[in-house]
C-alpha positions as CSV (number, residue, x, y, z in Angstrom):
1,M,79.4,86.9,94.0
2,N,78.9,90.1,91.9
3,L,82.2,92.2,91.3
4,H,82.3,91.8,88.2
5,A,78.3,92.6,87.5
6,K,78.6,96.1,89.9
7,L,81.8,96.5,88.0
8,T,79.8,96.3,84.5
9,A,76.9,98.6,85.5
10,R,79.6,101.3,86.5
11,E,81.9,101.2,83.0
12,A,78.2,101.6,81.3
13,A,77.4,104.5,83.4
14,G,80.7,106.1,82.1
15,R,81.9,106.1,86.2
16,P,85.1,103.9,86.5
17,V,86.9,103.0,89.7
18,R,89.7,105.7,89.1
19,I,92.7,104.2,90.5
20,G,96.1,105.9,91.7
21,L,98.9,103.4,91.8
22,I,101.7,104.3,93.7
23,G,104.9,101.9,92.6
24,C,105.3,100.2,89.2
25,G,107.0,97.0,89.9
26,K,106.3,93.1,89.5
27,F,102.9,93.0,91.5
28,A,101.5,96.4,89.7
29,S,102.8,95.5,86.9
30,M,101.0,92.0,86.7
31,F,98.0,93.9,88.1
32,L,97.8,96.2,85.2
33,A,98.3,93.3,82.8
34,Q,95.0,92.8,83.7
35,V,93.0,96.2,83.8
36,P,92.4,96.5,80.0
37,R,90.6,93.2,80.5
38,T,88.5,94.3,83.6
39,P,85.6,96.3,83.0
40,G,84.8,99.8,85.4
41,L,88.2,100.3,86.5
42,H,90.3,102.8,85.2
43,V,94.2,103.5,86.6
44,A,94.3,107.0,86.0
45,A,98.1,107.8,87.7
46,I,101.0,105.6,88.2
47,A,103.3,107.2,91.0
48,D,106.7,105.6,90.5
49,L,110.1,107.1,91.6
50,A,111.8,105.8,88.5
51,P,109.8,106.9,85.3
52,E,111.6,105.6,82.7
53,R,111.5,102.3,84.2
54,A,107.9,102.3,84.9
55,R,107.6,103.1,80.7
56,A,109.4,100.3,80.8
57,N,108.1,97.5,82.4
58,L,104.5,98.7,81.3
59,T,105.4,98.0,77.6
60,R,106.4,94.7,78.7
61,I,103.1,93.9,79.6
62,G,102.3,95.0,76.3
63,W,100.8,98.3,77.3
64,S,100.6,100.7,74.0
65,P,102.2,103.8,74.5
66,E,99.4,105.5,72.9
67,R,98.2,104.4,76.8
68,F,100.5,105.6,79.5
69,A,101.2,109.1,77.4
70,A,98.9,111.0,79.6
71,S,100.7,114.8,79.5
72,T,98.3,115.7,82.9
73,L,95.4,113.6,85.1
74,D,92.7,115.7,83.1
75,D,94.4,114.7,79.8
76,A,94.3,111.2,82.0
77,I,90.5,111.5,82.3
78,A,89.4,112.8,79.3
79,R,91.2,110.1,77.4
80,R,90.7,106.8,79.7
81,A,94.5,107.0,79.3
82,T,97.2,107.0,82.3
83,W,99.3,109.6,83.7
84,L,102.9,108.9,85.1
85,T,104.2,110.4,87.9
86,E,107.1,111.1,90.4
87,D,104.7,113.4,93.2
88,A,102.8,110.1,95.0
89,L,101.3,112.9,97.0
90,A,100.5,115.2,94.4
91,M,98.6,112.3,93.4
92,V,97.0,111.0,96.1
93,A,95.2,114.3,96.8
94,D,93.5,114.6,93.5
95,P,89.7,114.3,94.7
96,R,89.1,112.0,91.6
97,I,91.5,109.1,92.7
98,E,88.5,106.7,94.1
99,V,91.2,104.2,95.5
100,V,95.3,104.1,96.1
101,V,97.0,101.3,95.3
102,E,100.0,100.8,96.9
103,A,102.7,98.5,95.7
104,T,106.5,100.3,96.9
105,G,107.3,97.5,99.0
106,H,109.2,100.3,101.5
107,P,107.8,100.0,104.9
108,A,108.1,104.2,106.1
109,S,107.2,105.2,102.6
110,G,103.8,102.6,103.1
111,I,102.8,104.5,105.8
112,A,103.6,107.9,105.0
113,H,100.8,107.1,101.1
114,A,98.6,105.5,102.9
115,R,98.0,108.0,105.9
116,A,97.8,110.5,102.7
117,A,95.6,108.9,101.7
118,I,92.8,109.0,104.3
119,A,93.2,111.5,105.4
120,A,92.2,113.0,101.6
121,G,89.6,110.0,102.2
122,K,90.4,107.5,99.6
123,H,90.2,103.7,100.1
124,V,93.8,102.5,100.7
125,V,94.7,98.5,99.1
126,M,97.8,97.8,100.8
127,V,100.1,95.5,98.2
128,N,103.3,96.3,100.5
129,V,102.5,94.1,103.5
130,E,105.8,95.1,104.7
131,A,104.4,98.2,106.1
132,D,101.0,96.5,107.6
133,V,102.8,94.4,109.6
134,L,104.4,97.3,111.0
135,A,101.9,99.7,111.5
136,G,98.8,98.5,110.1
137,P,96.4,97.6,113.4
138,A,96.8,102.0,113.2
139,L,96.4,102.3,110.0
140,A,93.1,100.1,109.6
141,A,91.9,102.3,112.8
142,E,93.3,105.4,111.2
143,A,90.7,104.5,107.8
144,A,87.6,103.0,110.2
145,K,87.4,106.5,111.3
146,A,88.0,108.2,108.4
147,G,84.9,106.4,107.2
148,V,87.7,104.9,104.0
149,V,88.5,101.1,104.1
150,Y,91.7,99.8,104.4
151,S,92.3,96.3,102.8
152,L,95.3,93.6,102.8
153,A,96.3,92.7,98.9
154,Y,93.7,89.7,97.2
155,G,95.6,87.4,95.2
156,D,99.1,88.0,98.0
157,Q,99.4,85.2,100.4
158,P,97.6,87.1,103.1
159,A,94.4,87.7,101.5
160,L,93.4,84.8,100.0
161,V,93.8,83.0,103.5
162,C,91.6,85.7,105.2
163,E,88.9,84.7,102.1
164,L,89.5,81.4,103.8
165,V,89.5,81.3,106.8
166,D,86.2,83.9,106.5
167,T,84.8,81.5,104.5
168,L,84.8,78.2,106.7
169,R,83.8,80.5,110.0
170,T,81.0,81.6,108.2
171,A,79.7,78.2,107.3
172,G,80.0,77.6,111.0
173,F,83.6,76.1,110.9
174,T,86.1,76.3,113.9
175,V,89.8,77.0,112.0
176,T,92.4,75.1,113.7
177,A,94.9,76.5,111.8
178,A,96.0,78.5,108.5
179,G,99.0,79.3,106.2
180,K,100.5,79.2,102.8
181,G,102.7,77.1,101.6
182,T,107.1,77.9,101.0
183,K,110.9,76.1,100.4
184,Y,112.2,75.8,103.7
185,L,115.5,74.5,104.9
186,P,116.4,75.2,108.8
187,A,120.1,76.5,107.3
188,Y,118.1,79.3,105.5
189,H,117.9,81.2,108.2
190,A,121.7,82.4,107.6
191,S,121.4,83.1,103.7
192,T,123.0,86.4,102.0
193,P,121.9,88.4,98.9
194,E,126.0,87.1,98.3
195,T,124.6,83.3,98.7
196,V,121.1,83.5,97.8
197,W,120.8,81.9,94.2
198,S,122.7,78.9,95.5
199,H,119.4,78.0,97.1
200,Y,117.3,78.1,94.1
201,G,119.3,76.5,91.6
202,I,120.5,79.1,89.9
203,S,124.1,81.5,88.6
204,P,124.1,85.5,90.1
205,E,124.3,85.9,86.3
206,A,121.4,84.4,84.8
207,A,119.8,86.7,88.4
208,A,121.3,89.4,87.3
209,A,120.1,88.8,83.3
210,G,116.6,88.4,84.4
211,G,116.4,91.1,86.6
212,M,115.7,89.5,89.9
213,N,116.3,91.3,93.1
214,P,118.4,89.6,95.4
215,R,117.8,91.6,98.4
216,M,114.0,90.3,97.9
217,F,114.4,87.0,97.0
218,N,116.2,86.6,99.7
219,S,113.8,87.6,102.1
220,F,111.5,84.8,100.8
221,I,114.6,82.8,101.3
222,D,114.8,83.1,104.8
223,G,112.0,82.8,106.5
224,T,111.3,86.8,106.5
225,K,108.5,86.9,104.6
226,S,107.4,84.5,105.9
227,G,106.8,85.7,109.1
228,I,105.5,89.0,107.3
229,E,102.5,86.9,105.3
230,M,101.3,85.4,108.8
231,A,101.6,88.3,111.3
232,A,99.6,89.9,108.8
233,V,97.0,87.1,109.0
234,A,97.3,87.1,112.5
235,N,96.6,90.5,112.7
236,A,93.6,90.4,110.5
237,T,91.7,86.7,111.8
238,G,92.1,87.2,115.5
239,L,94.6,83.7,114.7
240,A,97.7,83.3,117.2
241,A,101.8,83.5,116.3
242,P,103.4,81.1,117.4
243,Q,106.0,82.1,121.0
244,D,108.9,81.9,119.0
245,G,108.6,81.4,115.6
246,L,107.1,79.6,112.9
247,L,108.2,75.6,112.5
248,F,108.1,75.1,108.8
249,P,106.7,70.8,108.8
250,P,107.3,69.5,105.6
251,C,103.9,68.6,104.9
252,G,101.9,68.1,101.4
253,V,98.0,68.7,101.3
254,D,96.8,65.3,101.9
255,D,98.7,66.1,105.4
256,L,97.1,68.9,106.5
257,P,94.8,67.5,108.7
258,L,97.3,65.9,110.8
259,I,100.8,67.3,110.9
260,L,98.8,71.0,111.5
261,T,96.9,70.2,114.6
262,P,97.6,70.1,118.8
263,A,100.6,68.0,120.0
264,S,98.1,66.7,122.4
265,E,96.3,65.6,119.8
266,G,99.1,63.8,117.5
267,G,99.6,67.4,115.3
268,V,102.8,69.7,115.8
269,L,101.0,72.6,116.8
270,A,101.3,74.8,120.8
271,G,97.4,74.4,120.4
272,K,94.4,75.0,118.1
273,G,93.4,78.8,116.1
274,M,97.3,79.0,115.1
275,V,98.8,80.3,112.4
276,E,101.7,78.4,110.9
277,V,104.4,77.6,107.2
278,V,104.9,74.6,105.6
279,S,107.4,73.2,103.5
280,S,107.6,71.4,99.8
281,L,111.8,70.5,101.4
282,E,111.6,67.5,103.6
283,R,114.2,69.0,106.6
284,D,116.8,66.0,104.1
285,G,116.8,68.9,101.3
286,R,113.8,66.3,99.2
287,A,110.9,67.0,98.0
288,V,107.8,67.0,99.5
289,S,104.3,64.8,97.9
290,R,102.2,67.0,96.2
291,D,103.7,70.0,97.9
292,L,101.6,73.6,98.6
293,R,105.1,75.3,97.8
294,W,102.8,78.3,96.1
295,G,99.6,78.1,97.5
296,V,97.3,78.5,100.9
297,Y,95.0,76.0,103.2
298,A,93.1,76.0,106.3
299,V,92.8,73.1,108.5
300,F,89.0,72.7,110.2
301,E,87.0,70.8,112.7
302,G,84.1,68.9,112.3
303,E,82.8,69.2,115.3
304,T,79.7,66.5,115.4
305,E,79.6,62.6,115.0
306,Y,77.3,64.1,112.1
307,V,79.7,66.6,110.3
308,R,82.2,64.5,110.7
309,R,79.9,61.6,108.9
310,C,79.9,64.0,105.8
311,F,83.4,64.8,105.4
312,T,83.9,60.9,104.5
313,E,80.4,61.2,102.6
314,Y,82.0,63.5,100.4
315,G,86.1,61.9,99.9
316,M,87.5,64.3,102.3
317,R,91.4,63.7,103.8
318,T,91.4,64.3,107.2
319,D,92.9,63.1,110.1
320,P,92.7,59.3,112.1
321,S,90.2,60.0,113.8
322,G,87.9,61.9,111.0
323,R,87.5,65.3,113.3
324,Y,90.0,68.2,111.1
325,A,89.4,68.4,107.1
326,A,91.5,70.8,105.4
327,L,90.9,73.7,103.0
328,W,93.7,74.8,99.8
329,R,94.0,76.1,96.6
330,P,97.5,74.9,94.9
331,Y,98.4,78.4,93.5
332,H,97.6,82.1,94.1
333,F,98.6,84.7,91.3
334,I,99.3,87.6,92.4
335,G,98.8,90.9,90.7
336,L,97.1,89.6,88.2
337,E,94.1,89.5,91.3
338,L,93.7,92.6,92.8
339,G,91.3,93.4,90.8
340,I,89.4,91.9,93.2
341,S,90.3,94.2,96.2
342,V,89.9,97.0,94.4
343,A,86.5,96.0,93.0
344,S,85.4,95.1,96.8
345,V,86.6,98.3,98.6
346,A,85.2,100.5,96.0
347,L,81.7,99.1,94.8
348,R,80.8,96.7,98.2
349,G,82.7,99.1,100.6
350,E,84.8,95.9,102.1
351,P,88.5,94.9,102.7
352,T,89.9,91.5,101.8
353,G,90.7,91.5,104.9
354,A,92.6,93.9,107.2
355,P,94.1,94.2,110.3
356,E,91.5,93.9,113.1
357,A,94.0,94.4,116.1
358,F,97.8,93.9,117.3
359,R,98.1,90.5,117.7
360,A,101.6,89.6,115.8
361,D,104.7,91.4,115.1
362,V,107.7,90.3,113.2
363,V,110.7,90.5,114.9
364,A,114.2,91.5,113.8
365,V,116.9,88.4,115.0
366,A,120.5,88.4,113.9
367,K,122.3,85.9,111.5
368,R,125.2,85.4,112.9
369,D,127.3,87.5,116.0
370,L,126.8,90.4,115.9
371,P,129.5,93.2,116.8
372,L,128.9,96.8,118.8
373,G,128.8,99.3,116.0
374,T,127.8,97.1,113.0
375,V,125.3,98.6,110.6
376,L,121.7,96.6,109.7
377,D,120.6,96.2,106.4
378,G,117.0,94.7,106.7
379,E,115.0,92.8,105.4
380,G,116.8,90.7,102.5
381,G,119.9,91.5,104.8
382,S,123.0,90.2,105.4
383,T,122.8,91.1,109.5
384,V,118.8,90.3,110.3
385,W,116.3,88.1,109.9
386,G,112.4,88.5,110.4
387,K,110.8,86.3,112.7
388,V,106.9,86.4,113.8
389,V,105.9,86.3,117.5
390,P,102.9,87.0,119.4
391,A,103.0,90.7,120.1
392,S,102.9,90.4,123.6
393,R,106.1,89.2,123.9
394,S,107.0,91.9,121.3
395,L,106.1,94.6,123.5
396,A,107.0,92.7,126.7
397,I,110.4,92.1,125.2
398,G,110.8,95.9,123.6
399,A,111.6,93.7,120.5
400,L,113.0,95.7,117.3
401,P,110.7,95.5,114.4
402,I,111.7,94.1,110.8
403,G,110.3,97.2,109.1
404,L,112.3,99.5,110.7
405,A,115.7,97.3,110.9
406,H,117.5,99.2,108.3
407,G,120.2,101.7,108.6
408,V,119.9,101.7,112.2
409,T,123.4,101.1,114.1
410,L,124.1,98.2,117.0
411,T,125.2,100.4,119.9
412,R,125.4,97.1,121.8
413,P,126.7,93.1,120.2
414,V,124.8,91.0,119.6
415,A,125.1,87.4,119.1
416,S,123.3,84.9,116.6
417,G,120.1,83.5,116.9
418,A,119.2,86.4,119.2
419,I,115.9,88.8,119.1
420,I,117.1,92.7,118.7
421,G,116.1,95.0,120.7
422,W,115.2,99.2,120.8
423,A,117.5,98.9,123.3
424,D,120.4,97.5,121.2
425,V,120.6,100.0,118.2
426,R,121.0,103.4,118.0
427,A,117.0,104.6,116.0
428,K,116.1,106.9,114.0
429,D,114.5,109.6,114.5
430,D,111.7,110.1,112.0
431,D,107.7,109.1,110.9
432,A,107.8,105.7,109.8
433,T,109.9,104.9,114.0
434,R,106.9,107.9,115.0
435,Y,104.4,106.2,114.3
436,R,105.4,102.7,115.1
437,R,106.0,103.7,118.5
438,A,102.8,105.5,119.1
439,M,100.9,102.4,118.3
440,E,103.1,100.1,120.3
441,E,103.0,102.4,123.5
442,A,98.8,102.5,122.6
443,W,98.4,98.8,122.9
444,R,100.3,98.7,126.0
445,Q,98.0,100.6,127.2
446,R,94.9,98.9,126.0
447,A,96.6,96.4,127.5
448,A,96.8,97.5,130.5
449,A,93.5,98.7,131.2
């Protein structure tokens, strides 16, 4: 609870936490909007393959041109300004950078950048949850071996769920379920970049005028992003992934302790201690009362009569038995809160959530019947969506992770709704694929032992 005081002390000492940011999109821009208002943080360099777009984003958030006009990293440090570069690896290698924030959203790039940062002795804040779910357990282990911190990004929902879970467990409670809210209907799994805007109630022209990326928004609506975020939570907390994907039950905040409990006790879960996402829509499309579309939650147990009486005395909403209660946060601030992760890893040496094991995976599922020779277009595309399943199941069936389901060709037909496997595609022979396959083999051996 004293990160601000620690940052203020670093500011007073003239030793701000120096940050190297990779990727200057929406999430990063929100973080950068708060940096000038946060003592003790200095974004010394931003690496982006489209520097003109980065400059436009910095101007949009209110940065003066002088703030990002540094000619070199030396100049940026001398003037407390920011250097823009296209060379992420050179920036990462500089010994004066203390924390690397990876915000590209590209799984393979995220793995490469994180490994380079770890090798250079830098802490890593992984905004790129796609890369985290593809290979986060291996990256976290690599970071620990190197003596640096690998962390999920605060402000994004996975880290906020991890915080709720940790808070409750620290207070002695057993967490029954945890997750987030979203807008969901079963038909959304078939959504494509061409049809996505109808689900948001806006025209393609309005979306284009607003600079909205159809693939990114499609990943949110078709269930892939929810699966990715819940896999990150499962890997970081030890909560279990459902055997065959998220249920997305319609549920408002008042009903969390009623619905997010085991089926044997009247809820919808296969058991206790699971991740799940709740929908802000009833199955007929009506809005759920007091929905949690933008927030996060955790359901927990009062395991003694005395504790359950305390729930009642302090007005907590519970299930009819009085045993289950819920803690939730209605909103998340995305990149506006990212500085908390940066401060935590740099000043406390602690992540704001990090994978501890390979417990959950997000596998590619066919959106329609896919003939032989189909080239998959990955997350947010028109051919596949991502379903979260236990890692043990993914390994057992040889499933293809959604993070590597882009630009690979089917070697045999796959029916609509089927999980696509490594055996169904001509996989790439690149660094990200090799790193992921090595992680899979390591966990197979660990399970066998």
